[in-house]
C-alpha positions, 0 to 999 in steps of 0.5 A, a space after each residue: 752121375 749121382 756118385 760124382 755128386 755125392 763125392 762133391 757133396 762130401 767135398 763141400 762138407 770138408 771145405 766148410 770145415 777147413 774154411 770155418 776153422 780159420 787157422 790161417 789165411 791160406 787154409 781159409 782161402 783154399 777152403 773157400 775156393 774148394 767150396 766154390 768149385 765143389 758147389 759148381 760141380 754139384 750144380 753142374 752135375 744136376 743140370 747135366 743129369 736133368 738134361 739127360 733125363 729130358 732127352 729120354 722122356 717120351 713126347 
């Protein structure tokens, strides 16, 4: 899980670079979409990891 989150974090950095350059409208829109989807992926990964860890805690 953490490896997947790390890759998505790298994707977020790349999407920020592409969206920030603003060479044309298409690259800006695609960069913003990549940023949104990668952020959703990172947040979802942490939520799933947290839920799995709670399952294995002793009561």
